[in-house]
VEXRO-438982 format. One record per residue (C-alpha): residue number from 1; x, y, z. Coordinates in steps of 0.2 Angstrom, whole numbers, padded with zeros to 4 digits, m for minus. Layout:
<rec nr="NUM" east="X" north="Y" up="Z"/>
...
***
This chain:
<rec nr="1" east="0267" north="0101" up="0056"/>
<rec nr="2" east="0261" north="0093" up="0039"/>
<rec nr="3" east="0251" north="0107" up="0031"/>
<rec nr="4" east="0237" north="0104" up="0019"/>
<rec nr="5" east="0236" north="0118" up="0006"/>
<rec nr="6" east="0219" north="0125" up="0000"/>
<rec nr="7" east="0224" north="0121" up="m0018"/>
<rec nr="8" east="0237" north="0112" up="m0028"/>
<rec nr="9" east="0239" north="0111" up="m0047"/>
<rec nr="10" east="0240" north="0094" up="m0054"/>
<rec nr="11" east="0257" north="0091" up="m0061"/>
<rec nr="12" east="0263" north="0074" up="m0067"/>
<rec nr="13" east="0276" north="0067" up="m0080"/>
<rec nr="14" east="0264" north="0070" up="m0094"/>
<rec nr="15" east="0262" north="0088" up="m0090"/>
<rec nr="16" east="0281" north="0090" up="m0089"/>
<rec nr="17" east="0284" north="0080" up="m0105"/>
<rec nr="18" east="0271" north="0092" up="m0114"/>
<rec nr="19" east="0280" north="0107" up="m0108"/>
<rec nr="20" east="0297" north="0099" up="m0112"/>
<rec nr="21" east="0291" north="0096" up="m0129"/>
<rec nr="22" east="0288" north="0115" up="m0132"/>
<rec nr="23" east="0306" north="0119" up="m0127"/>
<rec nr="24" east="0315" north="0104" up="m0136"/>
<rec nr="25" east="0304" north="0100" up="m0151"/>
<rec nr="26" east="0292" north="0113" up="m0157"/>
<rec nr="27" east="0303" north="0127" up="m0151"/>
<rec nr="28" east="0287" north="0138" up="m0151"/>
<rec nr="29" east="0283" north="0147" up="m0135"/>
<rec nr="30" east="0268" north="0159" up="m0140"/>
<rec nr="31" east="0252" north="0153" up="m0149"/>
<rec nr="32" east="0255" north="0138" up="m0160"/>
<rec nr="33" east="0252" north="0120" up="m0162"/>
<rec nr="34" east="0249" north="0116" up="m0143"/>
<rec nr="35" east="0235" north="0130" up="m0142"/>
<rec nr="36" east="0226" north="0122" up="m0157"/>
<rec nr="37" east="0227" north="0105" up="m0149"/>
<rec nr="38" east="0220" north="0112" up="m0133"/>
<rec nr="39" east="0206" north="0120" up="m0142"/>
<rec nr="40" east="0202" north="0104" up="m0151"/>
<rec nr="41" east="0201" north="0094" up="m0134"/>
<rec nr="42" east="0190" north="0107" up="m0126"/>
<rec nr="43" east="0179" north="0106" up="m0142"/>
<rec nr="44" east="0177" north="0087" up="m0140"/>
<rec nr="45" east="0174" north="0089" up="m0121"/>
<rec nr="46" east="0160" north="0101" up="m0123"/>
<rec nr="47" east="0153" north="0095" up="m0140"/>
<rec nr="48" east="0154" north="0113" up="m0147"/>
<rec nr="49" east="0159" north="0118" up="m0164"/>
<rec nr="50" east="0172" north="0132" up="m0160"/>
<rec nr="51" east="0184" north="0136" up="m0146"/>
<rec nr="52" east="0195" north="0150" up="m0144"/>
<rec nr="53" east="0209" north="0149" up="m0131"/>
<rec nr="54" east="0214" north="0166" up="m0123"/>
<rec nr="55" east="0226" north="0171" up="m0109"/>
<rec nr="56" east="0213" north="0173" up="m0095"/>
<rec nr="57" east="0194" north="0171" up="m0092"/>
<rec nr="58" east="0193" north="0190" up="m0089"/>
<rec nr="59" east="0201" north="0194" up="m0106"/>
<rec nr="60" east="0190" north="0181" up="m0114"/>
<rec nr="61" east="0174" north="0189" up="m0107"/>
<rec nr="62" east="0180" north="0206" up="m0113"/>
<rec nr="63" east="0183" north="0199" up="m0130"/>
<rec nr="64" east="0166" north="0193" up="m0132"/>
<rec nr="65" east="0158" north="0209" up="m0125"/>
<rec nr="66" east="0169" north="0218" up="m0138"/>
<rec nr="67" east="0163" north="0206" up="m0152"/>
<rec nr="68" east="0145" north="0209" up="m0147"/>
<rec nr="69" east="0148" north="0228" up="m0148"/>
<rec nr="70" east="0144" north="0231" up="m0129"/>
<rec nr="71" east="0150" north="0248" up="m0123"/>
<rec nr="72" east="0146" north="0264" up="m0115"/>
<rec nr="73" east="0127" north="0266" up="m0111"/>
<rec nr="74" east="0124" north="0247" up="m0111"/>
<rec nr="75" east="0120" north="0236" up="m0096"/>
<rec nr="76" east="0126" north="0218" up="m0092"/>
<rec nr="77" east="0116" north="0208" up="m0079"/>
<rec nr="78" east="0127" north="0198" up="m0067"/>
<rec nr="79" east="0125" north="0190" up="m0050"/>
<rec nr="80" east="0130" north="0200" up="m0034"/>
<rec nr="81" east="0138" north="0184" up="m0028"/>
<rec nr="82" east="0154" north="0181" up="m0039"/>
<rec nr="83" east="0172" north="0186" up="m0040"/>
<rec nr="84" east="0174" north="0204" up="m0046"/>
<rec nr="85" east="0181" north="0199" up="m0063"/>
<rec nr="86" east="0163" north="0196" up="m0069"/>
<rec nr="87" east="0159" north="0214" up="m0066"/>
<rec nr="88" east="0176" north="0221" up="m0070"/>
<rec nr="89" east="0176" north="0214" up="m0088"/>
<rec nr="90" east="0160" north="0224" up="m0091"/>
<rec nr="91" east="0167" north="0240" up="m0083"/>
<rec nr="92" east="0183" north="0238" up="m0093"/>
<rec nr="93" east="0172" north="0239" up="m0109"/>
<rec nr="94" east="0163" north="0255" up="m0103"/>
<rec nr="95" east="0147" north="0246" up="m0099"/>
<rec nr="96" east="0137" north="0245" up="m0083"/>
<rec nr="97" east="0136" north="0229" up="m0072"/>
<rec nr="98" east="0118" north="0227" up="m0065"/>
<rec nr="99" east="0118" north="0215" up="m0050"/>
<rec nr="100" east="0105" north="0203" up="m0046"/>
<rec nr="101" east="0103" north="0193" up="m0030"/>
<rec nr="102" east="0106" north="0174" up="m0029"/>
<rec nr="103" east="0096" north="0159" up="m0024"/>
<rec nr="104" east="0101" north="0146" up="m0010"/>
<rec nr="105" east="0112" north="0137" up="m0021"/>
<rec nr="106" east="0123" north="0152" up="m0025"/>
<rec nr="107" east="0117" north="0154" up="m0043"/>
<rec nr="108" east="0108" north="0169" up="m0050"/>
<rec nr="109" east="0089" north="0171" up="m0047"/>
<rec nr="110" east="0080" north="0171" up="m0064"/>
<rec nr="111" east="0064" north="0179" up="m0057"/>
<rec nr="112" east="0075" north="0194" up="m0050"/>
<rec nr="113" east="0085" north="0194" up="m0066"/>
<rec nr="114" east="0070" north="0196" up="m0077"/>
<rec nr="115" east="0064" north="0212" up="m0067"/>
<rec nr="116" east="0081" north="0220" up="m0071"/>
<rec nr="117" east="0080" north="0219" up="m0090"/>
<rec nr="118" east="0077" north="0235" up="m0100"/>
<rec nr="119" east="0081" north="0243" up="m0117"/>
<rec nr="120" east="0099" north="0245" up="m0111"/>
<rec nr="121" east="0102" north="0227" up="m0107"/>
<rec nr="122" east="0113" north="0218" up="m0120"/>
<rec nr="123" east="0120" north="0203" up="m0111"/>
<rec nr="124" east="0116" north="0192" up="m0096"/>
<rec nr="125" east="0131" north="0184" up="m0088"/>
<rec nr="126" east="0126" north="0170" up="m0075"/>
<rec nr="127" east="0139" north="0162" up="m0065"/>
<rec nr="128" east="0142" north="0143" up="m0062"/>
<rec nr="129" east="0149" north="0146" up="m0044"/>
<rec nr="130" east="0159" north="0132" up="m0037"/>
<rec nr="131" east="0155" north="0122" up="m0054"/>
<rec nr="132" east="0136" north="0120" up="m0051"/>
<rec nr="133" east="0127" north="0126" up="m0067"/>
<rec nr="134" east="0114" north="0140" up="m0066"/>
<rec nr="135" east="0096" north="0138" up="m0071"/>
<rec nr="136" east="0100" north="0140" up="m0089"/>
<rec nr="137" east="0083" north="0134" up="m0095"/>
<rec nr="138" east="0074" north="0148" up="m0086"/>
<rec nr="139" east="0087" north="0161" up="m0092"/>
<rec nr="140" east="0086" north="0155" up="m0110"/>
<rec nr="141" east="0067" north="0156" up="m0109"/>
<rec nr="142" east="0068" north="0174" up="m0103"/>
<rec nr="143" east="0079" north="0181" up="m0117"/>
<rec nr="144" east="0068" north="0172" up="m0130"/>
<rec nr="145" east="0051" north="0179" up="m0123"/>
<rec nr="146" east="0042" north="0190" up="m0136"/>
<rec nr="147" east="0040" north="0205" up="m0124"/>
<rec nr="148" east="0059" north="0204" up="m0118"/>
<rec nr="149" east="0064" north="0203" up="m0137"/>
<rec nr="150" east="0054" north="0218" up="m0141"/>
<rec nr="151" east="0064" north="0228" up="m0128"/>
<rec nr="152" east="0080" north="0224" up="m0136"/>
<rec nr="153" east="0088" north="0238" up="m0147"/>
<rec nr="154" east="0102" north="0231" up="m0157"/>
<rec nr="155" east="0118" north="0241" up="m0161"/>
<rec nr="156" east="0130" north="0233" up="m0173"/>
<rec nr="157" east="0130" north="0218" up="m0184"/>
<rec nr="158" east="0131" north="0204" up="m0171"/>
<rec nr="159" east="0117" north="0211" up="m0161"/>
<rec nr="160" east="0106" north="0213" up="m0177"/>
<rec nr="161" east="0110" north="0195" up="m0182"/>
<rec nr="162" east="0106" north="0188" up="m0164"/>
<rec nr="163" east="0091" north="0200" up="m0162"/>
<rec nr="164" east="0090" north="0197" up="m0143"/>
<rec nr="165" east="0100" north="0198" up="m0127"/>
<rec nr="166" east="0116" north="0187" up="m0128"/>
<rec nr="167" east="0119" north="0175" up="m0114"/>
<rec nr="168" east="0137" north="0172" up="m0109"/>
<rec nr="169" east="0140" north="0159" up="m0096"/>
<rec nr="170" east="0153" north="0163" up="m0083"/>
<rec nr="171" east="0159" north="0145" up="m0083"/>
<rec nr="172" east="0176" north="0149" up="m0075"/>
<rec nr="173" east="0173" north="0135" up="m0062"/>
<rec nr="174" east="0163" north="0123" up="m0072"/>
<rec nr="175" east="0173" north="0114" up="m0085"/>
<rec nr="176" east="0166" north="0096" up="m0086"/>
<rec nr="177" east="0149" north="0101" up="m0078"/>
<rec nr="178" east="0133" north="0093" up="m0085"/>
<rec nr="179" east="0117" north="0102" up="m0089"/>
<rec nr="180" east="0102" north="0093" up="m0095"/>
<rec nr="181" east="0113" north="0078" up="m0099"/>
<rec nr="182" east="0124" north="0088" up="m0110"/>
<rec nr="183" east="0141" north="0096" up="m0108"/>
<rec nr="184" east="0140" north="0114" up="m0100"/>
<rec nr="185" east="0146" north="0121" up="m0116"/>
<rec nr="186" east="0129" north="0118" up="m0124"/>
<rec nr="187" east="0119" north="0126" up="m0111"/>
<rec nr="188" east="0118" north="0143" up="m0119"/>
<rec nr="189" east="0126" north="0155" up="m0132"/>
<rec nr="190" east="0143" north="0156" up="m0126"/>
<rec nr="191" east="0153" north="0148" up="m0111"/>
<rec nr="192" east="0170" north="0155" up="m0105"/>
<rec nr="193" east="0181" north="0144" up="m0094"/>
<rec nr="194" east="0196" north="0149" up="m0083"/>
<rec nr="195" east="0212" north="0139" up="m0083"/>
<rec nr="196" east="0220" north="0149" up="m0068"/>
<rec nr="197" east="0232" north="0140" up="m0057"/>
<rec nr="198" east="0218" north="0135" up="m0044"/>
<rec nr="199" east="0206" north="0128" up="m0057"/>
<rec nr="200" east="0201" north="0110" up="m0061"/>
<rec nr="201" east="0212" north="0111" up="m0077"/>
<rec nr="202" east="0226" north="0124" up="m0077"/>
<rec nr="203" east="0237" north="0132" up="m0090"/>
<rec nr="204" east="0245" north="0143" up="m0076"/>
<rec nr="205" east="0235" north="0158" up="m0082"/>
<rec nr="206" east="0222" north="0156" up="m0096"/>
<rec nr="207" east="0204" north="0153" up="m0102"/>
<rec nr="208" east="0194" north="0147" up="m0116"/>
<rec nr="209" east="0178" north="0153" up="m0125"/>
<rec nr="210" east="0166" north="0140" up="m0131"/>
<rec nr="211" east="0154" north="0146" up="m0145"/>
<rec nr="212" east="0137" north="0138" up="m0146"/>
<rec nr="213" east="0128" north="0152" up="m0156"/>
<rec nr="214" east="0112" north="0150" up="m0165"/>
<rec nr="215" east="0111" north="0144" up="m0183"/>
<rec nr="216" east="0111" north="0161" up="m0191"/>
<rec nr="217" east="0130" north="0163" up="m0186"/>
<rec nr="218" east="0143" north="0154" up="m0196"/>
<rec nr="219" east="0155" north="0147" up="m0183"/>
<rec nr="220" east="0170" north="0145" up="m0194"/>
<rec nr="221" east="0169" north="0164" up="m0199"/>
<rec nr="222" east="0166" north="0169" up="m0181"/>
<rec nr="223" east="0181" north="0158" up="m0175"/>
<rec nr="224" east="0193" north="0165" up="m0187"/>
<rec nr="225" east="0187" north="0183" up="m0183"/>
<rec nr="226" east="0189" north="0180" up="m0164"/>
<rec nr="227" east="0206" north="0173" up="m0167"/>
<rec nr="228" east="0211" north="0188" up="m0176"/>
<rec nr="229" east="0202" north="0199" up="m0163"/>
<rec nr="230" east="0213" north="0191" up="m0149"/>
<rec nr="231" east="0229" north="0195" up="m0159"/>
<rec nr="232" east="0226" north="0214" up="m0160"/>
<rec nr="233" east="0215" north="0211" up="m0175"/>
<rec nr="234" east="0229" north="0203" up="m0185"/>
<rec nr="235" east="0223" north="0189" up="m0198"/>
<rec nr="236" east="0238" north="0178" up="m0195"/>
<rec nr="237" east="0247" north="0172" up="m0179"/>
<rec nr="238" east="0266" north="0173" up="m0178"/>
<rec nr="239" east="0266" north="0154" up="m0180"/>
<rec nr="240" east="0256" north="0155" up="m0196"/>
<rec nr="241" east="0267" north="0170" up="m0203"/>
<rec nr="242" east="0282" north="0159" up="m0199"/>
<rec nr="243" east="0278" north="0147" up="m0213"/>
<rec nr="244" east="0287" north="0149" up="m0229"/>
<rec nr="245" east="0280" north="0163" up="m0240"/>
<rec nr="246" east="0266" north="0167" up="m0227"/>
<rec nr="247" east="0272" north="0183" up="m0220"/>
<rec nr="248" east="0259" north="0194" up="m0227"/>
<rec nr="249" east="0244" north="0199" up="m0215"/>
<rec nr="250" east="0231" north="0211" up="m0212"/>
<rec nr="251" east="0223" north="0221" up="m0197"/>
<rec nr="252" east="0204" north="0219" up="m0199"/>
<rec nr="253" east="0198" north="0227" up="m0183"/>
<rec nr="254" east="0203" north="0235" up="m0167"/>
<rec nr="255" east="0207" north="0220" up="m0157"/>
<rec nr="256" east="0215" north="0215" up="m0140"/>
<rec nr="257" east="0231" north="0206" up="m0137"/>
<rec nr="258" east="0225" north="0191" up="m0127"/>
<rec nr="259" east="0231" north="0175" up="m0135"/>
<rec nr="260" east="0236" north="0160" up="m0125"/>
<rec nr="261" east="0255" north="0155" up="m0127"/>
<rec nr="262" east="0259" north="0137" up="m0132"/>
<rec nr="263" east="0270" north="0135" up="m0116"/>
<rec nr="264" east="0254" north="0138" up="m0106"/>
<rec nr="265" east="0243" north="0127" up="m0117"/>
<rec nr="266" east="0255" north="0112" up="m0115"/>
<rec nr="267" east="0251" north="0111" up="m0096"/>
<rec nr="268" east="0232" north="0111" up="m0099"/>
<rec nr="269" east="0234" north="0099" up="m0114"/>
<rec nr="270" east="0241" north="0085" up="m0103"/>
<rec nr="271" east="0228" north="0087" up="m0090"/>
<rec nr="272" east="0213" north="0088" up="m0101"/>
<rec nr="273" east="0217" north="0071" up="m0109"/>
<rec nr="274" east="0214" north="0063" up="m0093"/>
<rec nr="275" east="0201" north="0074" up="m0086"/>
<rec nr="276" east="0185" north="0065" up="m0089"/>
<rec nr="277" east="0191" north="0048" up="m0084"/>
<rec nr="278" east="0203" north="0052" up="m0070"/>
<rec nr="279" east="0204" north="0070" up="m0063"/>
<rec nr="280" east="0185" north="0074" up="m0063"/>
<rec nr="281" east="0180" north="0057" up="m0054"/>
<rec nr="282" east="0193" north="0060" up="m0041"/>
<rec nr="283" east="0186" north="0077" up="m0037"/>
<rec nr="284" east="0169" north="0070" up="m0036"/>
<rec nr="285" east="0175" north="0057" up="m0024"/>
<rec nr="286" east="0182" north="0070" up="m0013"/>
<rec nr="287" east="0166" north="0081" up="m0014"/>
<rec nr="288" east="0156" north="0066" up="m0009"/>
<rec nr="289" east="0167" north="0061" up="0005"/>
<rec nr="290" east="0164" north="0078" up="0013"/>
<rec nr="291" east="0146" north="0077" up="0010"/>
<rec nr="292" east="0145" north="0060" up="0019"/>
<rec nr="293" east="0154" north="0067" up="0034"/>
<rec nr="294" east="0145" north="0084" up="0035"/>
<rec nr="295" east="0127" north="0077" up="0031"/>
<rec nr="296" east="0126" north="0070" up="0048"/>
<rec nr="297" east="0130" north="0086" up="0057"/>
<rec nr="298" east="0115" north="0097" up="0060"/>
<rec nr="299" east="0126" north="0113" up="0060"/>
<rec nr="300" east="0132" north="0110" up="0043"/>
<rec nr="301" east="0124" north="0115" up="0026"/>
<rec nr="302" east="0131" north="0105" up="0013"/>
<rec nr="303" east="0133" north="0111" up="m0005"/>
<rec nr="304" east="0124" north="0103" up="m0020"/>
<rec nr="305" east="0134" north="0091" up="m0031"/>
<rec nr="306" east="0121" north="0086" up="m0043"/>
<rec nr="307" east="0102" north="0086" up="m0045"/>
<rec nr="308" east="0089" north="0082" up="m0058"/>
<rec nr="309" east="0096" north="0094" up="m0071"/>
<rec nr="310" east="0114" north="0097" up="m0065"/>
<rec nr="311" east="0130" north="0089" up="m0061"/>
<rec nr="312" east="0144" north="0100" up="m0054"/>
<rec nr="313" east="0163" north="0100" up="m0059"/>
<rec nr="314" east="0166" north="0100" up="m0041"/>
<rec nr="315" east="0178" north="0114" up="m0042"/>
<rec nr="316" east="0174" north="0121" up="m0024"/>
<rec nr="317" east="0167" north="0113" up="m0008"/>
<rec nr="318" east="0157" north="0127" up="m0001"/>
<rec nr="319" east="0152" north="0122" up="0016"/>
<rec nr="320" east="0140" north="0133" up="0026"/>
<rec nr="321" east="0139" north="0133" up="0045"/>
<rec nr="322" east="0121" north="0135" up="0052"/>
<rec nr="323" east="0116" north="0150" up="0063"/>
<rec nr="324" east="0132" north="0159" up="0064"/>
<rec nr="325" east="0138" north="0176" up="0056"/>
<rec nr="326" east="0154" north="0183" up="0049"/>
<rec nr="327" east="0163" north="0185" up="0066"/>
<rec nr="328" east="0160" north="0167" up="0071"/>
<rec nr="329" east="0164" north="0160" up="0054"/>
<rec nr="330" east="0181" north="0170" up="0054"/>
<rec nr="331" east="0185" north="0163" up="0071"/>
<rec nr="332" east="0182" north="0145" up="0064"/>
<rec nr="333" east="0193" north="0149" up="0049"/>
<rec nr="334" east="0207" north="0155" up="0060"/>
<rec nr="335" east="0206" north="0140" up="0071"/>
<rec nr="336" east="0207" north="0128" up="0056"/>
<rec nr="337" east="0221" north="0138" up="0048"/>
<rec nr="338" east="0232" north="0137" up="0064"/>
<rec nr="339" east="0231" north="0119" up="0063"/>
<rec nr="340" east="0239" north="0120" up="0046"/>
<rec nr="341" east="0224" north="0117" up="0034"/>
<rec nr="342" east="0221" north="0130" up="0020"/>
<rec nr="343" east="0203" north="0136" up="0019"/>
<rec nr="344" east="0195" north="0150" up="0010"/>
<rec nr="345" east="0179" north="0160" up="0007"/>
<rec nr="346" east="0171" north="0162" up="m0010"/>
<rec nr="347" east="0168" north="0176" up="m0011"/>
<rec nr="348" east="0167" north="0193" up="m0002"/>
<rec nr="349" east="0152" north="0199" up="m0011"/>
<rec nr="350" east="0156" north="0214" up="m0023"/>
<rec nr="351" east="0144" north="0226" up="m0015"/>
<rec nr="352" east="0155" north="0224" up="0001"/>
<rec nr="353" east="0171" north="0229" up="m0009"/>
<rec nr="354" east="0177" north="0247" up="m0009"/>
<rec nr="355" east="0176" north="0249" up="m0028"/>
<rec nr="356" east="0158" north="0244" up="m0029"/>
<rec nr="357" east="0153" north="0253" up="m0013"/>
<rec nr="358" east="0160" north="0269" up="m0020"/>
<rec nr="359" east="0149" north="0266" up="m0036"/>
<rec nr="360" east="0133" north="0265" up="m0026"/>
<rec nr="361" east="0131" north="0246" up="m0024"/>
<rec nr="362" east="0124" north="0241" up="m0007"/>
<rec nr="363" east="0125" north="0224" up="0001"/>
<rec nr="364" east="0108" north="0228" up="0009"/>
<rec nr="365" east="0100" north="0226" up="m0008"/>
<rec nr="366" east="0106" north="0208" up="m0009"/>
<rec nr="367" east="0101" north="0199" up="0007"/>
<rec nr="368" east="0103" north="0181" up="0001"/>
<rec nr="369" east="0120" north="0185" up="m0005"/>
<rec nr="370" east="0125" north="0191" up="0012"/>
<rec nr="371" east="0117" north="0177" up="0021"/>
<rec nr="372" east="0126" north="0164" up="0011"/>
<rec nr="373" east="0143" north="0173" up="0012"/>
<rec nr="374" east="0142" north="0176" up="0031"/>
<rec nr="375" east="0144" north="0158" up="0035"/>
<rec nr="376" east="0153" north="0150" up="0020"/>
<rec nr="377" east="0169" north="0141" up="0021"/>
<rec nr="378" east="0178" north="0133" up="0006"/>
<rec nr="379" east="0187" north="0117" up="0010"/>
<rec nr="380" east="0202" north="0110" up="0000"/>
<rec nr="381" east="0197" north="0100" up="m0015"/>
<rec nr="382" east="0210" north="0095" up="m0028"/>
<rec nr="383" east="0218" north="0080" up="m0036"/>
<rec nr="384" east="0230" north="0071" up="m0025"/>
<rec nr="385" east="0220" north="0075" up="m0009"/>
<rec nr="386" east="0220" north="0058" up="0000"/>
<rec nr="387" east="0207" north="0050" up="0012"/>
<rec nr="388" east="0218" north="0053" up="0027"/>
<rec nr="389" east="0219" north="0071" up="0023"/>
<rec nr="390" east="0201" north="0073" up="0020"/>
<rec nr="391" east="0197" north="0065" up="0037"/>
<rec nr="392" east="0209" north="0076" up="0045"/>
<rec nr="393" east="0201" north="0091" up="0037"/>
<rec nr="394" east="0183" north="0085" up="0042"/>
<rec nr="395" east="0188" north="0082" up="0060"/>
<rec nr="396" east="0197" north="0099" up="0061"/>
<rec nr="397" east="0181" north="0108" up="0055"/>
<rec nr="398" east="0170" north="0099" up="0068"/>
<rec nr="399" east="0183" north="0102" up="0082"/>
<rec nr="400" east="0183" north="0121" up="0077"/>
<rec nr="401" east="0164" north="0122" up="0077"/>
<rec nr="402" east="0163" north="0113" up="0094"/>
<rec nr="403" east="0176" north="0124" up="0103"/>
<rec nr="404" east="0171" north="0140" up="0096"/>
<rec nr="405" east="0152" north="0139" up="0093"/>
<rec nr="406" east="0145" north="0124" up="0103"/>
<rec nr="407" east="0155" north="0126" up="0119"/>
<rec nr="408" east="0151" north="0145" up="0119"/>
<rec nr="409" east="0132" north="0142" up="0118"/>
<rec nr="410" east="0132" north="0129" up="0132"/>
***
């Protein structure tokens, strides 16, 4: 049986050559010239002024919460429908995640969000699930509202300078997404990408922070500070210290050790150079091929790829099956998997996981989250997935539905 995996990283000769260059020419494995080049490419893609590469999305989010002095007693608003890292980065800093239900497109509900804001709220972290941007216009308006700003009690220099709730876009899925005809990195204050192995661009493990802070912040100063903060608060990287006469350094703050190594950056550097012209259009083509097939099926709910304000990065294809529940969905997945096709579910809602249930979160408080989760199936979408495989996947999903659901009801 020729199996079709759920996900495959894009590895070509350019990737291999970039990695080989690290081993045979630069000789520098940890943070060095490749990381700086990758930061510059991400900066160009998103048209932002500063980018800091780190070793994961989670550590990047923790770094920015640390930068904004978020800790014990503070609250961060997040959607209930996301991967647990969105909450864990908050909890790891000692703060409390406050969950909000989502809309029909899987993104956080701004109306529900505004009701959760109080004097403890320091950050809002919306999630571009599947690569589709959230309603950033509404969220930006909320934090700029005079009454909301009056609730904000600043603690520390960065909070005093900003003077309002900070918005950190969980853009783990959305590199290359467009919002209001601009790159996603310009949608709000901060955007953080993931370069995990299954993402559109990968460094194996890794992430990047895009800064789009208001004019009262000096981006060059903040970039240098964050680079130090990602290196245990050290003012010079090992690469910089290695230069002749540059060994002396300082520790300026209580930092984290979360820098991205060059050997990882090399993989992403090769990919991002062809991302806009080759890799992203291919993903869109696969997404649209699925939509063309499933839009003719009255039992299928197809995901949004773009609308008036938004264009997805097409990271996930999140198909939903009408009028079924978890049990039937799981039987469909089992059938498809037994045919050698990798499918997944994104995600088990956090209030259904033991850690969060034990902390008092209840899925009953997030009805739309459960409704979406209970009949969602993520289909393969990655570069190199050809038309014959796409056709096989589509036919297998339909076959599974007919055998398990339709025949059962007749």
